[in-house]
C-alpha positions in Angstrom: -1.2 -1.7 19.3 -0.1 -1.7 15.6 -1.1 0.7 12.9 -2.1 0.1 9.3 -0.1 2.6 7.2 -0.9 3.2 3.5 2.4 4.0 1.9 2.2 4.7 -1.8 3.3 6.8 -4.8 0.7 9.0 -6.5 0.7 11.5 -9.4 -0.6 15.0 -8.8 -3.9 13.9 -10.3 -4.1 10.9 -7.9 -3.0 8.0 -10.2 -1.3 5.2 -8.3 -1.1 2.7 -11.2 2.2 1.2 -12.2 4.8 3.7 -10.8 7.7 1.3 -10.9 7.9 -0.4 -14.4 6.4 -0.1 -17.9 4.9 -3.6 -17.6 3.8 -3.4 -14.0 0.1 -3.0 -14.6 -1.4 -2.3 -18.1 -5.0 -2.6 -17.1 -7.2 -0.2 -19.1 -4.5 0.3 -21.7 -2.4 2.3 -19.3 0.7 3.5 -21.1 2.6 5.5 -18.5 4.1 2.6 -16.5 7.3 3.4 -14.7 6.4 7.1 -14.1 7.7 7.2 -10.6 11.1 5.5 -11.2 13.1 8.6 -12.3 12.2 10.4 -9.0 13.4 7.6 -6.6 11.3 9.2 -3.9 11.2 6.1 -1.7 14.7 6.7 -0.5 13.6 10.1 1.0 10.4 8.9 2.7 10.2 8.7 6.4 7.9 5.8 7.2 6.8 7.4 10.5 6.3 5.5 13.7 6.6 2.0 12.3 7.3 0.5 15.7 10.2 -1.9 16.4 9.1 -4.1 13.5 7.1 -3.7 10.3 5.1 -6.1 8.2 3.6 -5.8 4.7 -0.2 -6.0 4.2 -0.9 -6.6 0.5 -3.7 -7.4 -1.9 -3.3 -10.3 -4.4 -2.2 -8.3 -7.4 0.5 -6.4 -5.6 1.7 -9.5 -3.8 2.1 -11.4 -7.0 3.8 -8.4 -8.7 6.3 -8.0 -5.8 7.1 -11.7 -5.8 7.7 -11.7 -9.6 10.4 -9.0 -9.1 12.1 -8.9 -5.7 13.3 -12.4 -4.9 15.4 -12.4 -8.1 17.1 -9.1 -7.4 19.9 -10.6 -5.5 22.1 -7.5 -5.9 19.6 -5.2 -4.2 19.9 -4.8 -0.4 16.1 -4.3 -0.3 15.6 -7.8 -1.4 16.8 -9.3 1.8 14.6 -7.0 3.8 11.5 -7.8 1.8 12.2 -11.5 2.0 12.6 -11.4 5.8 9.6 -9.2 6.4 6.4 -10.9 7.4 3.8 -10.5 4.5 0.1 -10.8 5.1 -2.0 -11.2 2.0 -5.7 -10.4 1.7 -7.2 -12.4 -1.2 -10.3 -14.4 -1.9 -8.6 -16.3 -4.8 -5.2 -17.4 -3.5 -4.6 -20.5 -1.5 -1.8 -21.7 0.7 1.1 -22.4 0.6 2.0 -19.0 -0.7 5.2 -19.0 -2.8 7.2 -16.1 -1.1 8.8 -16.9 2.2 7.3 -15.4 5.3 3.9 -15.0 3.6 0.6 -15.7 5.3 -2.8 -15.7 3.7 -5.5 -14.0 5.8 -8.4 -16.3 6.2 -12.1 -15.9 7.2 -13.4 -12.4 7.8 -10.8 -9.9 6.6 -11.9 -7.2 9.0 -11.6 -9.5 12.0 -8.3 -10.9 10.7 -6.7 -7.4 10.3 -8.1 -6.2 13.7 -6.4 -9.2 15.3 -3.2 -8.4 13.6 -3.3 -4.8 14.9 -3.4 -6.1 18.5 0.2 -7.1 18.2 2.5 -4.6 20.1 5.1 -2.7 18.2 4.3 -4.2 14.7 2.9 -1.8 12.1 1.6 -2.9 8.7 2.6 -1.1 5.5 0.1 -1.3 2.7 1.9 -0.7 -0.6 0.0 -0.5 -3.9 -3.1 -2.7 -3.3 -5.6 0.0 -4.3 -8.7 -2.3 -4.0 -7.5 -3.3 -0.5 -7.0 0.3 0.5 -10.6 1.1 -0.4 -11.8 -1.9 1.6 -9.7 -0.8 4.6 -11.1 2.7 4.4 -14.7 1.5 4.4 -14.0 -0.3 7.6 -12.0 2.4 9.4 -8.9 0.3 9.5 -6.4 2.8 8.0 -4.4 4.7 10.8 -2.1 6.7 8.6 -1.4 7.6 4.9 2.1 8.4 3.7 1.7 9.7 0.1 4.6 10.4 -2.2 3.0 13.0 -4.5 4.9 13.3 -7.8 4.9 16.5 -10.0 3.2 14.7 -12.8 -0.3 14.9 -14.4 -0.9 11.5 -16.1 -4.4 12.1 -17.2 -5.5 8.5 -17.0 -5.0 5.4 -14.8 -6.3 3.9 -11.6 -6.5 6.4 -8.8 -5.9 5.8 -5.1 -9.1 7.6 -4.2 -11.6 7.0 -7.1 -15.1 8.4 -7.2 -17.2 6.7 -4.4 -14.3 6.5 -1.9 -15.2 6.7 1.8 -15.6 10.2 3.2 -12.6 10.9 5.5 -11.3 14.0 7.2 -7.5 14.0 7.6 -4.9 15.9 9.6 -1.4 16.6 8.4 1.3 15.4 10.7 4.4 15.6 8.5 5.6 16.9 5.2 8.8 17.1 3.2 9.9 17.8 -0.3 12.6 15.9 -2.3 15.1 17.7 -4.6 13.1 16.5 -7.6 9.9 18.1 -6.3 8.1 15.1 -4.9 6.0 16.1 -1.8 5.9 13.4 0.8 2.9 14.0 3.2 1.8 12.0 6.2 -1.9 12.2 7.2 -3.9 10.6 9.9 -7.7 10.1 9.7 -9.9 12.2 12.0 -13.3 11.1 10.8 -14.3 8.1 8.7 -17.6 6.7 7.6 -17.7 3.0 8.7 -18.7 0.1 6.5 -20.1 -3.3 7.4 -18.0 -6.1 8.8 -18.1 -9.2 6.7 -18.4 -7.4 3.3 -17.4 -9.6 0.4 -14.2 -8.4 -1.3 -11.8 -9.5 -4.0 -8.2 -8.3 -4.1 
């Protein structure tokens, strides 16, 4: 059975907004875009037990952001990997066909759709960015693991991974490491989660 793994960069005060580029996400007048780039922490991260294959599970905004950048980076070896990975998109506003190859729009009840995906053997699903989707997954006890790359920065503003009102969850630490630049990479698995209601309306 596959896992849903939340894999994301956060600042010390929990901000996840726009770690890669200055123009990545300026919602709310956010002025610190690109804060994670100097640390290059992704290259150090162990993605845990991702099975024999991994797919991406993304919300609309992150999917469109990735598509706007990665297919055109022909000199980056990660481009081929992302192009070839299966990408599942949770959105109430997008329609098929999706523009990026190997992309599938999840239809109908999102909880049921993701539950079916997790029945596949040896395929785990990495959620990158997609803060609203992460909150939705938490409410429905669908997150199996969190891999958080915690940067030694206090940004003071921005959209947080776990904003006020997030679902109560007890976690256990299963792995940790520190990069030479002081980024702490921690892997947590949920022990206890308050469950939401199947069929909840959501917009990603």
